[in-house]
N, C-alpha and C positions, 0 to 999 in steps of 0.2 A: 515363419517362425519369429516369435517375439519374446519379450522377457516374462510374459505370463503363460505362454504355451509351453515353454521349455520345462518349467517345474512339473506341469501336468504330465508331459511325456516321460520325465524321469520317475515319477511316482508310478506310472503305468509299467515302466520298464522293470521296476523293482517292486512288483506288486505284493509279494509275500512279506518282505521286510516292512513295507508300508502298512500292510494289514495288521501285522504284529504290533507296530507302534500305535496304530489307530485303536486297536483293541485295548492295549494297556492304558492309554490315555482316557479312553471311554470308561474303563473300569474306575479310574480315578474320579471321573466326573459323577459316576453313579454312586460311588461310596461317599464322596464328599457332600453332594447336593441332596440326594433322596434318602439313601440308607441311613445316614446320620439322623435325618429328620424323622424317619420311621421308627428308629430305635428309641428316641427320646419320647415321641408321642405314644408309641405302644406301651412303653414302660409306665407312663403316666396313666394310661387307660387301665392297665393292669393293677397299679397301685390303688387307683380309685375304688377297686372292688374289695378293698380290705378296710372299709369304714368310711364314715362321713367326716367332713372337716368343718361344717357349719351346722349349728343346732338352733332352731327357732322355737321359743317357748312363749306362752302368753304371759303378760306382765301380771304379777300377783304380789299382794302385800302379805308379809309374814312377820312374826314376832319371834326373835331368838331368846330363849329363856335360859339364864345361867344362874346357878346358886353356888357360891364359893368357887371352887375350881371344876365344878361338875356342869357339863353342858346337857341340858334337859331337852334339847332339840328345838325345832321350829314349829310354830303354830301358824297355819294359813288361816286368814280371815275368811277366805272363800276360794273355792276351786274354780278356776277359769278354764275355758276351752277355747281352742282356735277354731275359727269358721273356715274349714279346709278349701272348699271349691274356689271362692273368690281369692283366697290367700295364694293357692297354688297358681291360679291364673295370673296374679300379679307377678309372682316369681318368674313365671315363664316368659314374661314380656319385659323384664328389666333390660337395661342397656347391655349388660354382659350376659344376655340369655344364652349365647353360644358357649359360654364357659360353664354353664350349669349342666352337669352330666346326669345326676340322679336326684329326684325329689321323692323322699320316702316318708309319708305321714304315719303317725302312730296314735292309737287310742288305747290307753291302759286302764284296766278295771280289775277289781278283786272279786273272784267268784268262787263258789264252793263246788269242788269236784270230789266225789266219793268221800264226803264228810270232811274234806280239808280245804282250807282257803288257799287259792292259788292265784298268782298274778297272770291275768289273761291279756294279751297284747294283740290288738287288731293292726294288721299290716297289709299293704299291697304287695303280694308275694313277688310279682313281676319286677317291681322297683327294688324291693328289699334284697333280693338275691344278687342284684347288681353291686351292692356294697357289702354283701356278706359272702364274699367268695370263699371265705375260710370255713363255712358251714359244711360239715359232712353229715349227710342224712342217711340213716338206715330206713329204707323205704322210699317214699316219694313225697315231693312237695304237694301240699294240698291244692287240688285243682277244682274241687266242688265246694259249695257253700257249707256242706255238712261234714267237712274234714278239718282236722287240726294237726298241728305239728307240736310235738312235746319235747321239752328240754330233758337232758339226760338224768339230772337229779330228781326232777318231777316224776319221770317214768319209773325210777326205782322206788320212790316214796309211795306212789300210787299203784305200784306193781302193774304197770301198763306195758303192752308190747304192740307192735304194728298189727293193725286189723281190729284191735279192741274198740268197743264202744263205750262212751262215757256220757253221763247226764250233765249237761251244762245249761243252767238257766231254764230247766224244764224241757230241753230238747236233747235228742241223742246226736252225738257227734262221733265220727269214725277217726281213729288215730291212723293217719296215712303215713306218717314218718316220725322217727325219733332222732333228735340231734345227738350226735356224738359230743363228748365232753368238750366244752369250749374253754372253761376256766373263768367264766364271767357270770353275771346275773342271768344271762340267757339260759344257763343250765336249769334254772329254777322256774321258768316261765312256760306258758302254753301260747302258741301263736295261732291266730285264726284270721280269716279274711276280714278286713276292716269294715266293709259294708255290712257284713253279717253281724258283727259286734255292734255296729252303730244302730241297726234295727232292733237287735236284742235288748239293748240298754236304753232305747228311745233317745239316743244322742246322734240324731241324724245330721250328717255333715260335720260332726265335731271331731276334734282330735286334741291330744295333750301336747304333742310336739311334732316338729318336722325335722328330719335329718336331710342335709343337702351334701352331695359330693360335687365339688367344683374342680374344673380343669384350671390349675393355677398357673401354668406356664405362660398363658396368654396375657394375664394381668394379675397384679398382687391380690391376695385374699382380702386385704384391708379395703381395696376399692370395691370388691364385690359386696362386702358387708356394708360399706357406706351407701352403696346404691340400694341395697335391700332396706336399710334403715330409712332412706329417703321415700321409698315406695310404700313401705309398710311400717309406719312409725309407732304403731300401737302394740308392738310385740317386742320381746326380748331376744336379741340375736347374739349368739356367742360363736366365735371362730376358735376352733381348736388349733391354736397357733403352733403348739409343739408337734402335732401330727403333720400339719402343713409344712413346717420347716424340715422335718425328717424326710417327708416325701419329696420336696423340691431339692433337698440336698442330694438324694439318690439319683433323681432325674438329671441334675446338673453334672454330677460326677460321670454318669454314663454318657451324657451328651458330649462332655469335654473329651472323654476318652475316645469316643467314636470320631470326633473331629480331629484329634491328634493322629489316629490311625489313617483316617482319609487323607490328612495333610501329608503324611509320609508317603502314601501311595501317589499322591499328586506331584509331590517334589521329585520322587523317583521317575515319574513319567516325563517331567520336564527335563531331567538329566538325560533321559533316553532319547528325547527329541534332539537335544543338543549333540549327543553322540551320533545319532542318525545323520544329522546335517554335516557334522565333522567327517564322517565316513564318506559321505557323498562328495564333499570337497576334495578329500584325498584321492578318491577314485576318478574324479573328473578334472584333475589339474590340467591335463592336456586339452580338454574341451574348453576350460576356462581360458587357457592361453590363446586357443583359436578364436574364441569369441572376442577377447581383447584385441587380437590382431585384426579382426573384422570391424573394429570401431566401437565395440561395446565398452562403456566407461566403467570405472570401478563402482560407481553408484548403481549401474545396471546390474553388475554381477551381485552386489549386495541385495538388490531387490529380488533377483532370481531365486536365491537361496532363502531369503526371508519369506518370500511368497510360498515356497515349498512348506515352510513351517506353518504359515497361516492356513494353508489348505488342510493340513493335518489337524490343526486346532479347530477349524470350522467343522470338519467332518466328525471329529471326536466330540465336540459339543453337541452337535445335532444328533448323532447316533447315541451318545451317552444320555442325553435327556430323555429321548424316546425309550431307550432301554431301561432307564431308571423308573419310568412309570410302570412298565411291566414288572420289573423286579420288586418294586415297592408294594404294589397291590398283591403280588404272589406271596411276599413275606407276611403281609397282613392277614391273608387267608390262611397261611400256615400257622400263624400264631392265634388264630380264631379271634381276631379283632374286627368288630363290625361297625363301630361308630366313626372310623377314620377312613377316608378314601381320597386318593390322589387322582386328579383329572388333568387333562391337557390345558396348559395356560400359555398363550402366545408370548406374553411379556416375560414370563419366567424363562421360556425357551430362548428368547432373544438375549436376555441377560446372561444365561449360561453360555450361549454360543460366542457372544462378544467377550466374555471373561476368558474362555478357552483360547480364542484367537489372540488376545493380548498376552496370555501366558506363553503361548507357542511362539509369538513374535519375539518376546523377551528371551526365551530359550534358544531361539535360532539366531539371535542378533550377533553374538560373539563369533560363532563359526562362519556366519555370513560375512562379518567384517574380515575375518582371516582370508576368506575366499577373494574379497575385493582387493586385498593387498598383493595378490599374485600377479606378477608381471609376465608378459608374453616371453621376454628373453629368458626367464627362469625355466619355462616349459620347454623352450628350444634347447637349452643346455641339457635338460634331463633326457631329451631324445637322443 
């Protein structure tokens, strides 16, 4: 029996109480380390589905005409298009490529449908839906090249319903779905597969603009824009700063709130460890007196009870980290988040374990000190 085996025997002897403390401290680790991280990243992932925060346009020269106080609009000298494949390839390979969530190119033309001129937008529906989470569609998203999605106002103006066929540029297209009212220009548009529209208009690989949704918590939006301007200098890049700031404000608020809740849980856990050691000291005063009379110094007694706290911290950190991986991935599945995944990381685990050991040691230090001040004579008097 030595100063390290005594704490082990005490924990085994009071296994139920030890397990309760271990569970509570592990919950603190889970909530502080992973759940807080999951909450902020999941929120950002969800918010990114409500629109883009960077727009790339071709550089074009225009003339603004004013007469008196009347603005007569802008005149473009020529309409320029983006060359999409090389541009998208460059975007996907920038320094902050991991922060790029969605790249949604657009080609916009005006075509006649049922005798009326309508704005037709070519999109990549798989990418578009990632940033248009607010779309509610009566019907289905176009899956075939001969299908279109119609805005609510356009469907009423043209008296279209799901399943109808329209003549567009000499070809028949089926209305696969109708957008419910959005309250923006999208209500007046028709959406079609971008490759189909490019072939139809002989604008192969061309686009009018690209919408990008970026994960901004990893780096400021300005840095992403600066990197894009460096890689593709011959285009006009606009960051929607207001949207980005609103999004980041919401993320930071929820993140700080989750950290505060987790911190309260962790502090409560530390107090419970201190109470656990205090209880252990009060219950084992006779044992402490016997150990002191056997030659154990006050320093040895301090180490015995401190080591008990260290063991709880070590096990809590280890169990809490492993438990947090399972909990985090389960939460992500429940929230239907696919682009975020947490995997085992040895350095992270070591950091968590060491941090929990230090917290437990601090929590146990005062009751351990009180135990070390108990004199053998005091325990004999109590007998």
